[in-house]
C-alpha positions in Angstrom: 133.8 111.1 118.7 131.5 109.7 116.4 129.3 106.9 117.1 128.9 103.8 114.6 126.0 101.8 115.1 125.2 98.5 113.0 122.2 98.3 111.0 119.8 95.4 112.1 117.6 93.9 109.5 114.5 91.8 109.7 116.3 88.8 108.7 119.3 89.7 111.2 122.4 91.9 111.0 123.4 93.6 107.8 126.7 94.3 106.8 126.3 98.2 106.8 127.1 100.6 109.5 125.9 103.9 110.1 127.7 106.8 111.9 125.8 109.3 114.1 126.3 112.9 113.3 128.6 114.4 116.0 126.6 117.5 116.0 123.7 115.7 117.1 124.9 112.6 119.3 127.9 113.6 120.6 127.6 116.7 122.3 128.2 117.6 126.1 125.2 117.2 128.1 123.9 119.8 129.9 121.8 118.9 133.2 120.3 122.1 134.2 118.8 122.7 130.7 117.4 119.2 130.3 115.8 119.9 133.5 114.5 122.9 132.6 112.7 121.8 129.3 111.6 118.6 130.7 109.9 120.7 133.6 108.2 123.1 130.9 107.2 120.1 129.0 105.5 118.4 131.9 104.0 122.1 132.6 102.6 122.6 129.3 101.1 119.2 129.5 98.6 120.0 132.6 95.0 120.9 131.7 94.8 123.9 134.1 90.8 123.2 134.3 90.9 123.1 138.3 88.4 125.3 139.9 87.2 126.0 143.5 84.0 128.2 144.6 84.4 131.4 146.3 82.0 132.7 148.8 80.1 134.3 145.9 79.9 130.9 143.9 78.3 128.7 146.9 74.5 128.4 146.7 72.7 130.0 149.6 74.1 132.0 152.7 71.8 135.3 151.1 70.2 135.9 154.5 72.1 137.4 157.7 72.5 134.6 160.2 71.5 136.8 163.1 71.1 140.3 163.9 74.1 142.3 164.4 73.9 143.7 167.7 72.8 142.4 171.1 74.0 138.6 170.7 77.5 139.0 172.3 78.7 137.1 168.9 80.7 138.1 166.2 79.0 139.6 163.4 78.2 137.5 160.6 76.9 138.4 157.2 76.5 135.2 155.6 76.7 131.4 156.8 78.6 130.7 153.5 81.7 132.6 154.6 85.2 131.0 154.5 85.0 130.0 158.5 81.6 128.3 157.7 81.2 124.4 157.0 80.1 124.3 153.6 81.3 128.0 152.9 83.6 129.3 149.9 87.0 128.7 149.6 89.8 131.7 149.8 92.6 131.8 147.4 91.6 128.5 145.9 92.9 127.2 142.4 91.4 128.8 139.5 91.3 127.6 135.8 95.0 128.8 134.4 97.6 128.0 132.0 100.8 126.2 132.9 102.6 127.0 129.6 106.2 128.1 130.0 107.9 129.8 127.3 110.7 128.0 126.1 112.9 129.0 123.3 113.3 126.7 120.3 117.2 126.6 120.4 116.9 125.4 124.3 114.4 122.7 123.1 116.9 121.7 120.6 119.8 122.0 122.6 118.2 119.5 125.1 117.3 117.1 122.8 120.8 116.7 121.5 122.0 116.3 124.8 119.5 113.7 125.6 120.4 111.5 122.8 124.1 112.0 123.4 123.7 110.5 126.5 121.9 107.5 125.2 124.3 107.3 122.8 127.1 107.1 124.8 125.7 104.4 126.9 125.2 102.5 123.8 121.3 102.6 123.8 120.6 103.9 120.4 120.1 101.5 117.5 119.0 101.7 113.9 117.2 99.0 112.0 116.6 98.8 108.3 112.9 97.6 108.9 111.0 95.7 111.4 108.9 93.2 108.9 109.6 91.5 105.5 106.8 92.5 102.7 103.8 95.0 103.2 101.9 93.1 106.1 102.2 94.2 109.4 103.1 91.5 112.2 103.6 92.3 115.5 105.5 89.1 116.3 108.1 89.5 113.8 108.7 93.3 114.8 109.2 92.5 118.6 111.8 89.9 117.5 113.7 92.5 115.6 113.4 94.8 118.3 114.9 92.8 120.9 117.6 91.9 118.6 118.5 95.9 118.1 118.6 96.5 121.4 120.5 93.4 122.2 117.7 91.5 125.0 117.7 87.9 124.1 114.7 87.4 126.5 111.5 86.6 125.1 109.5 89.3 127.1 110.5 93.3 126.7 111.3 94.2 130.1 112.7 97.9 129.2 110.9 100.9 127.8 111.8 101.4 124.2 111.1 104.6 122.1 110.8 103.7 118.4 111.2 106.5 115.9 109.7 105.8 112.3 108.3 108.1 109.4 104.4 109.0 109.9 104.4 107.3 106.4 105.4 103.9 107.6 102.5 102.1 108.1 103.9 98.8 108.3 105.8 99.8 111.5 102.9 101.8 113.5 100.6 99.1 112.9 102.9 96.2 114.1 104.3 98.2 117.2 101.3 100.2 118.2 99.8 97.8 120.6 103.2 96.4 121.7 103.7 96.9 125.7 106.6 99.2 126.8 107.1 100.5 123.3 106.4 103.9 122.7 106.3 105.3 119.0 106.8 108.6 117.7 107.1 110.3 114.2 110.2 112.1 113.4 108.8 115.3 113.8 107.4 114.4 117.5 111.0 113.5 118.9 111.4 115.1 122.1 113.9 115.3 125.6 111.0 113.9 127.9 110.3 110.7 125.9 114.1 110.2 125.3 114.8 110.4 129.0 111.8 108.2 129.9 113.0 105.5 127.6 116.1 103.3 127.9 116.6 102.4 124.4 116.0 104.6 121.0 115.6 102.7 118.2 115.4 104.7 114.7 114.4 103.3 111.0 116.8 103.8 108.6 114.5 106.3 106.8 113.5 108.1 110.2 117.4 108.6 110.9 118.1 110.2 107.7 114.8 112.6 107.7 116.0 113.5 111.4 119.8 114.0 110.5 119.3 115.6 107.4 121.9 113.3 106.0 120.9 111.1 102.8 120.2 107.6 102.9 122.4 105.0 101.3 122.3 105.5 97.9 121.8 102.7 95.0 124.4 102.2 92.2 124.1 104.4 89.5 123.0 102.9 86.1 125.6 102.5 83.5 125.8 105.3 80.8 125.7 102.8 78.2 121.9 103.1 77.5 122.5 107.0 76.9 125.1 106.2 74.3 122.9 103.7 72.8 120.0 106.3 72.5 122.3 108.9 71.0 123.5 106.6 68.5 120.5 105.6 67.4 118.9 108.9 66.9 122.1 109.9 64.8 121.6 106.7 62.9 118.0 107.6 61.8 117.5 108.0 58.1 116.6 111.4 56.9 113.3 111.5 54.6 112.7 114.1 51.9 109.1 115.4 52.6 106.5 116.8 49.7 107.9 120.5 49.7 111.9 119.6 49.5 112.5 119.7 53.2 114.4 116.9 55.2 113.2 115.3 58.2 114.2 112.1 60.3 112.4 109.2 60.3 111.0 109.4 63.8 110.0 113.2 63.4 106.7 113.9 61.5 107.3 115.9 58.1 106.9 119.6 58.4 103.5 121.5 57.3 104.3 123.6 54.3 104.3 127.3 55.2 100.9 129.0 54.2 100.6 131.4 51.7 99.9 135.1 53.4 100.0 137.1 49.9 97.0 136.7 47.7 97.3 135.5 44.0 97.3 137.6 40.9 93.5 138.3 40.1 92.2 137.7 43.8 90.7 140.5 45.4 92.5 141.7 48.6 
């Protein structure tokens, strides 16, 4: 079942609709797959720079606390052993990488499932643009954003993910400091950010680039100009050049061919 979304313009709702592709926005949701991909994405975000000192790294403890025999106490070789206060840590965390290998097809399938879940609940919107003109305006962009997600309150009380092209500087400068708005480029769209946001708003250019579908094309120009050009070219009068060859009025006369054979009496 295809999903159709009305395009919102900066001046209000436009008269055109956009049909979201079924292969991206109407697929079955695989919850275990989405969970696996999100866990792997969160694990890859960990720095893994934690470290603890073992008994060999703690300063001090080079001298034997007391003699080996004759004291009645357990034998000890260093006051930096794990059982001493201030001693080393046994099996503590060490720097490591938490990256989990996730195939690209699994990531793509999880993203399609997350987008399909948002589309099924009517939380995907498309806008033609956020600002009229070339000057960024956060106030106007937020008004368009609230209209797109159907929020009539003056305050944005929901987390919104806006997907725009990286070259769209007006959108980025208008919404980059807006509270509750997460901006991503088309190639950065991922499962975690989709699930962490209540609404997903695409620009028309970003949706076209993400789905691979062309944007609404402008009407093709009439072919009268081509016919006029061909008629004008055919009606150009032909002129005769100095060497007797004919050429059109718009073309330069051809230069006479250079003689390559010597004249009579000239040396070769």
